[in-house]
C-alpha positions as a printed NumPy array, in Angstrom:
array([[-27.296,  22.538, -24.71 ],
       [-24.469,  21.695, -22.313],
       [-21.885,  19.471, -23.9  ],
       [-20.453,  16.449, -22.05 ],
       [-17.142,  17.147, -20.363],
       [-14.094,  15.078, -21.291],
       [-10.846,  15.159, -19.327],
       [ -7.705,  14.291, -21.312],
       [ -4.679,  13.527, -19.143],
       [ -2.089,  14.116, -21.877],
       [ -1.823,  16.188, -25.033],
       [ -2.695,  13.854, -27.926],
       [ -2.107,  14.099, -31.698],
       [ -3.548,  17.192, -33.405],
       [ -6.489,  15.592, -35.268],
       [ -7.646,  13.887, -32.06 ],
       [ -7.509,  17.087, -30.02 ],
       [ -9.326,  18.977, -32.78 ],
       [-12.189,  16.48 , -32.766],
       [-12.415,  16.596, -28.972],
       [-12.638,  20.408, -29.012],
       [-15.309,  20.242, -31.698],
       [-17.639,  17.82 , -29.921],
       [-17.002,  18.101, -26.178],
       [-16.39 ,  20.504, -23.341],
       [-12.716,  19.646, -23.061],
       [-10.572,  19.788, -19.952],
       [ -6.967,  19.13 , -20.895],
       [ -3.438,  19.467, -19.682],
       [ -1.107,  21.551, -21.8  ],
       [  1.902,  19.261, -21.527],
       [  2.82 ,  15.706, -22.494],
       [  4.392,  14.702, -19.168],
       [  2.539,  12.499, -16.689],
       [  0.145,  14.433, -14.427],
       [  0.484,  14.166, -10.683],
       [ -2.294,  12.678,  -8.574],
       [ -3.731,  16.029,  -7.558],
       [ -4.066,  17.09 , -11.188],
       [ -5.741,  13.801, -12.045],
       [ -8.249,  14.21 ,  -9.223],
       [ -9.066,  17.765, -10.24 ],
       [ -9.677,  16.725, -13.819],
       [-11.7  ,  13.615, -13.136],
       [-14.06 ,  15.122, -10.514],
       [-16.275,  16.928, -13.015],
       [-15.746,  14.714, -16.052],
       [-18.298,  12.594, -17.892],
       [-15.462,  10.774, -19.682],
       [-11.702,  10.438, -19.292],
       [ -8.967,   9.589, -21.766],
       [ -5.942,   8.36 , -19.835],
       [ -2.659,   6.605, -20.579],
       [ -0.951,   3.618, -18.972],
       [  1.066,   5.749, -16.574],
       [ -2.021,   7.259, -14.902],
       [ -3.308,   5.106, -12.073],
       [ -7.108,   5.283, -11.921],
       [ -7.901,   3.65 ,  -8.598],
       [-10.95 ,   3.279,  -6.372],
       [-10.398,   6.526,  -4.475],
       [-10.173,   8.44 ,  -7.714],
       [-13.367,   6.881,  -9.051],
       [-15.147,   7.768,  -5.801],
       [-14.32 ,  11.419,  -6.516],
       [-16.01 ,  11.282,  -9.945],
       [-19.817,  11.099,  -9.547],
       [-20.492,  12.041, -13.202],
       [-17.989,   9.687, -14.75 ],
       [-19.435,   7.194, -17.242],
       [-16.419,   5.97 , -19.223],
       [-12.649,   5.696, -18.893],
       [-11.016,   5.297, -22.314],
       [ -7.51 ,   3.931, -21.89 ],
       [ -5.1  ,   5.104, -24.584],
       [ -3.426,   1.674, -24.75 ],
       [ -4.134,  -1.997, -25.235],
       [ -3.276,  -2.858, -21.636],
       [ -5.372,  -1.598, -18.732],
       [ -3.554,  -2.699, -15.579],
       [ -3.481,   0.984, -14.536],
       [ -7.248,   0.985, -13.902],
       [ -9.069,  -0.619, -10.97 ],
       [-11.542,  -2.646, -13.011],
       [-13.456,  -3.981, -10.011],
       [-14.027,  -0.475,  -8.684],
       [-15.188,   0.691, -12.112],
       [-17.54 ,  -2.289, -12.462],
       [-19.131,  -1.622,  -9.067],
       [-19.872,   1.962, -10.088],
       [-21.145,   1.091, -13.55 ],
       [-18.262,   2.917, -15.214],
       [-17.302,   1.536, -18.624],
       [-13.59 ,   0.939, -19.265],
       [-12.3  ,   0.652, -22.843],
       [ -8.958,   0.114, -24.563],
       [ -7.402,   0.409, -28.038],
       [ -6.716,  -3.09 , -29.425],
       [ -5.741,  -3.911, -33.023],
       [ -4.666,  -0.416, -34.09 ],
       [ -1.145,  -0.644, -32.638],
       [ -0.416,  -4.271, -33.565],
       [  1.658,  -3.521, -36.667],
       [  3.585,  -0.633, -35.133],
       [  4.585,  -2.681, -32.087],
       [  5.423,  -5.783, -34.109],
       [  7.582,  -3.668, -36.424],
       [  9.415,  -2.135, -33.47 ],
       [  9.986,  -5.568, -31.97 ],
       [ 11.811,  -6.548, -35.125],
       [ 13.778,  -3.292, -35.119],
       [ 15.   ,  -4.127, -31.61 ],
       [ 15.735,  -7.749, -32.467],
       [ 17.838,  -6.814, -35.485],
       [ 19.553,  -3.965, -33.651],
       [ 20.728,  -6.082, -30.728],
       [ 21.692,  -9.115, -32.814],
       [ 23.727,  -7.095, -35.34 ],
       [ 25.073,  -4.579, -32.787],
       [ 23.608,  -1.606, -34.628],
       [ 23.833,   0.952, -31.764],
       [ 27.49 ,   0.102, -31.155],
       [ 28.283,   0.497, -34.839],
       [ 26.421,   3.779, -35.033],
       [ 28.284,   5.131, -32.002],
       [ 31.634,   4.035, -33.44 ],
       [ 31.073,   5.873, -36.726],
       [ 29.475,   8.972, -35.184],
       [ 32.22 ,   9.214, -32.579],
       [ 34.966,   9.171, -35.196],
       [ 36.472,   5.966, -33.876],
       [ 36.004,   3.841, -36.987],
       [ 39.321,   3.27 , -38.783],
       [ 38.058,   1.017, -41.573],
       [ 36.72 ,  -2.468, -42.233],
       [ 38.256,  -5.371, -40.308],
       [ 37.317,  -9.084, -40.311],
       [ 36.49 ,  -9.262, -36.607],
       [ 34.913,  -5.903, -35.78 ],
       [ 31.532,  -5.92 , -33.978],
       [ 30.651,  -9.483, -34.895],
       [ 26.962, -10.095, -34.254],
       [ 24.597, -13.049, -34.396],
       [ 22.733, -14.627, -37.286],
       [ 18.975, -14.078, -37.436],
       [ 17.858, -15.932, -40.573],
       [ 17.163, -19.6  , -39.97 ],
       [ 17.29 , -19.292, -36.176],
       [ 14.54 , -20.069, -33.639],
       [ 12.27 , -17.328, -32.316],
       [ 10.362, -17.88 , -29.088],
       [  7.198, -15.825, -28.66 ],
       [  5.805, -15.661, -25.145],
       [  2.162, -14.742, -25.693],
       [  0.728, -15.454, -29.131],
       [ -1.891, -12.716, -29.115],
       [ -2.333, -10.081, -31.827],
       [  1.14 ,  -8.587, -31.496],
       [  2.819, -11.944, -30.924],
       [  1.256, -13.271, -34.13 ],
       [  2.351, -10.129, -35.956],
       [  5.935, -10.744, -34.856],
       [  5.691, -14.415, -35.885],
       [  4.348, -13.5  , -39.325],
       [  7.33 , -11.239, -39.924],
       [  9.661, -14.094, -38.962],
       [  8.648, -15.948, -42.126],
       [ 10.825, -13.608, -44.156],
       [ 13.793, -14.696, -42.06 ],
       [ 13.001, -18.407, -42.459],
       [ 12.814, -18.737, -38.68 ],
       [ 11.298, -21.542, -36.678],
       [  8.809, -20.224, -34.128],
       [  8.078, -21.65 , -30.703],
       [  5.2  , -19.985, -28.886],
       [  3.045, -20.051, -25.779],
       [ -0.673, -19.305, -25.952],
       [ -1.758, -15.731, -25.548],
       [ -5.386, -15.345, -26.594],
       [ -8.499, -17.303, -27.444],
       [ -8.113, -16.564, -31.156],
       [ -6.885, -19.552, -33.173],
       [ -3.264, -19.421, -34.312],
       [ -2.861, -19.944, -38.083],
       [ -1.288, -23.252, -39.06 ],
       [  2.316, -23.004, -40.164],
       [  4.796, -25.886, -40.484],
       [  7.498, -23.749, -38.827],
       [  5.35 , -22.75 , -35.83 ],
       [  4.918, -24.948, -32.768],
       [  3.158, -24.309, -29.469],
       [  5.121, -25.409, -26.438],
       [  5.56 , -24.883, -22.7  ],
       [  7.438, -21.806, -21.499],
       [ 10.3  , -23.926, -20.155],
       [ 10.864, -25.607, -23.507],
       [ 10.524, -22.316, -25.351],
       [ 13.228, -20.716, -23.22 ],
       [ 15.582, -23.663, -23.668],
       [ 15.041, -23.936, -27.412],
       [ 15.038, -20.335, -28.664],
       [ 17.779, -18.094, -30.002],
       [ 15.551, -15.044, -29.498],
       [ 12.797, -14.755, -26.881],
       [ 10.219, -12.014, -27.453],
       [  7.651, -11.113, -24.782],
       [  4.046, -10.233, -25.682],
       [  1.914, -10.794, -22.583],
       [ -0.26 ,  -8.358, -20.606],
       [  0.825,  -7.354, -17.113],
       [ -1.182,  -9.311, -14.542],
       [ -0.446, -10.874, -11.169],
       [  0.443, -14.077, -13.037],
       [  2.882, -12.401, -15.461],
       [  4.662, -10.116, -12.986],
       [  8.325, -11.244, -13.094],
       [  7.326, -14.032, -15.462],
       [ 10.938, -13.883, -16.619],
       [ 13.069, -14.058, -13.494],
       [ 16.35 , -15.583, -12.372],
       [ 15.221, -19.189, -12.943],
       [ 13.727, -18.514, -16.367],
       [ 16.819, -16.624, -17.513],
       [ 18.993, -19.538, -16.396],
       [ 17.085, -21.78 , -18.825],
       [ 17.94 , -19.625, -21.827],
       [ 20.929, -20.301, -24.044],
       [ 24.013, -18.216, -23.316],
       [ 23.878, -17.184, -26.987],
       [ 20.229, -16.086, -26.782],
       [ 18.653, -12.624, -26.707],
       [ 15.635, -11.336, -24.752],
       [ 13.331,  -8.752, -26.366],
       [ 10.573,  -7.025, -24.396],
       [  7.972,  -4.725, -25.948],
       [  5.127,  -5.805, -23.649],
       [  5.271,  -4.492, -20.064],
       [  8.375,  -3.782, -18.01 ],
       [  7.476,  -5.667, -14.81 ],
       [  7.097,  -8.895, -16.806],
       [ 10.898,  -9.072, -16.445],
       [ 12.829,  -9.033, -13.166],
       [ 15.326,  -6.341, -14.172],
       [ 17.798,  -7.11 , -11.377],
       [ 17.906, -10.752, -12.469],
       [ 18.334,  -9.695, -16.094],
       [ 21.282,  -7.469, -15.2  ],
       [ 22.878, -10.372, -13.292],
       [ 22.489, -12.645, -16.305],
       [ 23.97 , -10.078, -18.692],
       [ 26.882,  -9.187, -16.436],
       [ 27.613, -12.869, -15.853],
       [ 27.656, -13.583, -19.608],
       [ 24.738, -15.987, -19.213],
       [ 22.845, -14.151, -21.95 ],
       [ 24.062, -12.682, -25.242],
       [ 21.994,  -9.539, -24.961],
       [ 18.641,  -7.853, -24.433],
       [ 16.561,  -5.278, -26.29 ],
       [ 13.975,  -3.371, -24.27 ],
       [ 11.278,  -0.817, -24.964],
       [  9.661,  -1.054, -21.509],
       [ 10.993,  -1.067, -17.955],
       [ 10.034,  -2.247, -14.521],
       [  9.824,   1.22 , -12.93 ],
       [  9.372,   3.626, -15.829],
       [ 10.831,   6.114, -16.478],
       [ 13.602,   4.86 , -14.177],
       [ 15.895,   2.339, -15.865],
       [ 18.188,   0.012, -13.921],
       [ 21.764,   1.365, -14.007],
       [ 23.027,  -2.04 , -15.107],
       [ 20.871,  -1.877, -18.238],
       [ 21.953,   1.635, -19.167],
       [ 25.659,   0.829, -18.839],
       [ 25.706,  -2.553, -20.578],
       [ 26.898,  -2.656, -24.19 ],
       [ 24.858,  -5.821, -24.758],
       [ 21.578,  -3.981, -24.217],
       [ 19.549,  -1.879, -26.653],
       [ 17.115,   0.479, -24.919],
       [ 14.267,   2.585, -26.289],
       [ 11.917,   5.004, -24.453],
       [  8.626,   3.059, -24.786],
       [  8.147,   3.661, -28.515],
       [  6.056,   0.577, -29.351],
       [  3.089,   2.448, -30.819],
       [  4.982,   5.629, -31.64 ],
       [  4.064,   6.295, -35.245],
       [  1.931,   9.313, -36.101],
       [ -0.654,   7.201, -37.92 ],
       [ -0.959,   4.736, -35.033],
       [ -1.207,   7.372, -32.325],
       [ -3.939,   9.196, -34.252],
       [ -5.875,   5.955, -34.686],
       [ -5.51 ,   5.169, -30.975],
       [ -6.995,   8.536, -30.092],
       [ -9.856,   8.099, -32.549],
       [-10.622,   4.681, -31.045],
       [-10.826,   6.326, -27.619],
       [-13.198,   8.901, -29.086],
       [-15.382,   6.236, -30.701],
       [-15.704,   4.475, -27.362],
       [-16.588,   7.7  , -25.548],
       [-19.077,   8.71 , -28.246],
       [-20.845,   5.37 , -27.954],
       [-21.111,   5.329, -24.158],
       [-22.243,   8.937, -23.823],
       [-24.893,   8.323, -26.488],
       [-26.168,   5.272, -24.633],
       [-24.713,   2.699, -27.028],
       [-22.344,  -0.257, -26.437],
       [-18.658,   0.641, -26.507],
       [-16.818,  -1.038, -29.414],
       [-13.799,  -1.896, -27.249],
       [-15.273,  -2.472, -23.807],
       [-13.092,  -4.115, -21.17 ],
       [-15.656,  -3.897, -18.342]])
């Protein structure tokens, strides 16, 4: 019997690829780099299911070219790369991978926060470059973290994970709503408006999806509300921040620093961010642990299995 055909846009972790080869007629790319549009079209045309990543734009024209397609499994929590209306009109199911990357992304958020506040990359470079001449009382002075105020923009799964980790640092938490799930009661946590959060926080961490409403949510005006001693951390989506405005704020000493895992025009990074000593940058590593990436792939597989067998997808978006 002919097996359903699955197109995978990127090479995934070994156990995921092994399972795909075992169950499906697999069409895959050999590399990990982003495919061009022509490659995407060629792969999707004859597919019953697609596993794609955030960098692959699945738009209406592409869906028109895929008469057999039944499900698009996005290898991410976000899904702004897929034309949901076009998929809905064609009866194509779209799924994502919630929950499984919450801890990995929350952990990385804290790694960035600590790194920028305590100037870890600068210290590392000083030692590795042979420039360290010994302890001095004023070298690379950073900022306190314990007992400070953390602002969380978007109290969804990852935002709550970041807030829970703040308890160990005895931090007060200001937050804006981010999901319909109730936020656990905590005497140190308080929901507030974005304006008040920006004015009252020592660290502002972003955890919102990319939508029309959140594009450049943090722009020139919002940055002007932040304390000059405050830090901005972004592990959500790059375009949530106006990078040009952020560079202006950093260069004008209107912000103590920023720590970023995502960028407005990935993989391009604004020159002002790459050259600024007050910025810590990572190459979109939020979910980058082996365990998490395997689980993400298996969630995609579970969604595809369900749809192709005529059952409801566990993580259906549309």
